[in-house]
N, C-alpha and C positions, 0 to 999 in steps of 0.2 A: 328706281331701276331694279332694285332687289325684289320689290313686290311684284313687278311685271314678270320677272323670271319665275317666281314662285307660282304665279297664276298660270303661266304657260306650262310649267311642269305638272301642275294639278290637272289641267285640261288634257295634256298628253296621257297622263296616267289614267284618267277616266275613259278616254278613247280606247286605250289598250285593254282596260277592264271590260268594257262593253263588247268590244270586238272578240275578246277571249270567250265571253259568254256565248255569243252566237256560234263561234267555232266549236265550242264544247258540245252544244246541242246537236249540231250537224254531225259531229264525230260519232256520237252515241248511236244515232239511228242508222248510220252506215255500218257500224262495227259490232253492235251488240250480239248478234247470233254467233259470230266466231269467238267473241269474248267469252260467252257462256261455254262453248265447246272447250276453249282453252282452260278455263277454271276446272271443268270436270276432268279433263285429261291430266291436269297438274295434281289434283288432289285424290284422284282414284285411278292411278296408272294401270292397275291390273284389270280394270272393269271394261275398258274399251280397247278395240283393236286398231284404232287410228282415227284420223280426222273424219273420214266419210262415215265410219261405223258409229262414232259418237254423235255426229250430226243427225244421221238417220234414226238412231234409237231415241234421241231426245225429241225429234219431231213426231215420231210414231206414238210415243208415250204421252207427251204433253202438248203437242202442237206448236204453233208459232208463238202465241202470246204468252202462254204459261211455260213453254219450254225454251225455245231459242231466244225469246225476248224476256225471260225471267230476270228480275232485278233491274228492269229498265228505268223505273223511277229513281231509285238510288243512284243508278249509273248516270242519269241526267244531272241529278244534284251533284254527284261527285265530279263529273267532268266540267259542269258550269262553274262549280266552286274552284276546282283545281285550275282550269284554264284561264278564268278571269283573274285569279290571284297570280298565276304563273306569268301570264303575259304582262300584267301590270308591274309585277316585280321584275320581270325581264327588262322592260323599258327603263325602270329605275336603276337596275344593276348595270345596264349598258351605260347610263350616264355616270354612274359611280366608277366603272372601269375606265371610261373616257377621261374622267378627272385624274385618275391615277396615272394614266398613260399620256396625259396632256394632249388628248384629241379633242378639238373644239366641237365636233358633232359626232353623233353615233354612226353616221354614214361612213366615217373614216376608220371605224374599228376593224381590225383584222378578224379572220375566222377564229383564231385562237382566243382573241379578246371577247368575241361574241359567245363562244363556247363557255368561257369563264363566267360571263354574265348569266348564262343559262344554268350553270352549276350552282351559283349563288341563289338564283331565283327559286330553284327547286326546293331549297330549305324551307321557304315560306309556304309554298303550295302543298308541301307534305302534311302540314297540320290540318289543312282543309280536306285533303284527300283521304287520309287514313280512316276516319270514322265512316264515311260514306262508302269507301271501298270495302270495308269490313262487312257492312250490311249487304252490299251487292254480291260479294262472294258467297256469303251464307245463303242468300236466296237462290243463287245459281246452283248451289250444291245441295239444295234442300231435299230433293228426292233421294239422293244417295246417303244423306246423313240421318234422315228420319224415315221411319216406316210410313207409307202412305195410307195404311189402313189402321183404324182404331181397334179397340178391344172387341167391338161387335162386328167387325169385318167391313164396316162402312168406310168410304174414302174420307180422309181427313180434309178439312177445309184448307185452302191456301193460306199461308201465314203472310200477313201484310208487313210492310216495312215498319210501320208504327208499332205493331205488336212485337216485332223482333227487337227494335230499339228499347221498348219498355222492358222486355225480358232481360236484356243485357244490363240495363241500368239497375234493375231490381236485384239481379244476382251478383253482378260484378262492380256496380257503380260506374262513375265516369271513366276510371282507368280502363274498364272493359271495352269502351268505345275506341280506345287507342291501342288495342292489341295489335302488334305488328308495326308499331311506329318506327322502331329502330331499323327493321328490314325495309320499311318504306323509304327512310332516309338513304339507306344503302342502295336502294334501287333507283330512286328519283335523282339524286344529286349527280352521280357519274353518268346516269342515263341521259339527263338533259344537257350535260356537257357535250355528248356526242349528238344528241338530237338537234340542238341549235347549231352546233359546229357543222354537222352534215348538211343542214338546211342552208346555212349562209354560204358554205363552200360551194354547194351546187348552184346556188343563185349567182355567185361570182362567175362560175364556169359558163353560165348561160348568157352573161352580159356581152353584148356586141359593142363595137366601137361607137362612142357617142351616147351610149345608154347608161342608166344606173340600174341597180338591182330592182328598183321599183317599176322599171319599164319592161320587164321580161315577158309580161303577159300571163294570163291565167293558167294555160297548159304547162308552161315551164315552172310556174310557181307550184302547181300541183306535183310535178315531177320532183322538185326540190323537197317538198314536204314529205313525199313518199320515201326519198333517200334518208331524210332525217329520221323518220319513223322506223325504218329497217335498221339503221345504225343504233338507235336507242334500244330496241328490243333484243337485238343480237347480243349486245353488251350486258344488259341487265337481267336476262331471263333466269339465270340461276337464283338471283335474289328474289325474283318475282315468284318462283316456285316455292321458296321457303316462306315468303310472306303469305301466299295463298294457303299453305298448310297451317301456319300459325293461326290465321284468321278463321278458316273454316272449322278447324278442330278446337278453337279457343285455347291454344297451347300457352302454357306459362313458361316454357323453356326459352332460353335465349336463341337468337338467330344462329349463332355458332353451333350450339348443341343440336338444333333441328337439322342444320346443314350436314353435320357429321353423321347424324343418325340416318339421314337419307342416303348419304354416300356409302355407309357401311352395309345397309340392308338392301339397297337397290342399285348401287353403282352410279358412276358419273353421268350416264345417259339419262338418269331420272331427272337431272336438273334441266333437261331440255324437253321433257314431256309437254306437249302442247305448243311447241315452237312453230310448227307448220300453220295451225289455224291463226296463230298470232301474226305471222308474216302475211298470210292471206288477208287478215283483217286490217293490218296496219297500213298497207299500201293505199287502198282507197280512203281509209279513215283519216290518215294524216295529210293526204293530198287535199281532201275536203276541208279539214281543219284549217290549214294554212291559207287556202284560197279564200275561204269565208272570212278568216281573220284579216288578211291583208286588204281585201276589197271593202269590208265593213269599216276598217280603219281609214281607208282613203275617203269613203263616202262621208263618214262623220267629220273628218278633218275639213273637207270642203264645206260641209254644212255649218260648221262652227267657226269658220274663218271670218 
């Protein structure tokens, strides 16, 4: 009996893992342009006059692929890594919370209990996210941090993800790949408390008599995902600004020191530079993430029954 339970938990975990992978890929291709704009506005607040100005300048100078979709490869790797681990850990943490609260199935967990499971799951996904997020942010801010012309006046070639990783490992070693890990924890764990809490609470709101949360349909699932995404970014944005600064500028200062420095020099509003493109990005992105995750999970569950 014990072996059957272990096999079932492993199968559920693998389904969550694969569904998270598909959701992560879908999220990147929907959200990458606004994510690039967000990173530029966070790290160079005096350089752009707002969302539209930053988007137009980026497009004019570097186009779609090299500009708005800069860092897409590490973003795909980051989101597939994060979301596969996040959703697999979320399922496992839901079961753990269920045991502590004596709930026989995860379907019986309350919104607060699901939010707690999301908080715990984000601890594990942070380790996969931090290195890839570091590379993504550096590539997105490459134009602003490096001169685009060499000593002869010719345009420098684009730096690849591989070259950037090699450079960091050569100059800073493995710890350099985890620059900003503390601020990633500070961003991810409370953020995913509100992310999964907002998602599950909205799903419950959409449930009609005789339905379960799995029966609300794709449009309501997308709406619930959008609510979760807005809740996440509204709460965590100051920590994300600090993380972006630390990673783009390879800072060795602590999260608290960087945060106080931003506050003293730029004021409290600096912690919300780039919030508009983030909200614009997160509504379709998290809507797509959750609908792809939920329906991939359903398809795989039916397939493996």
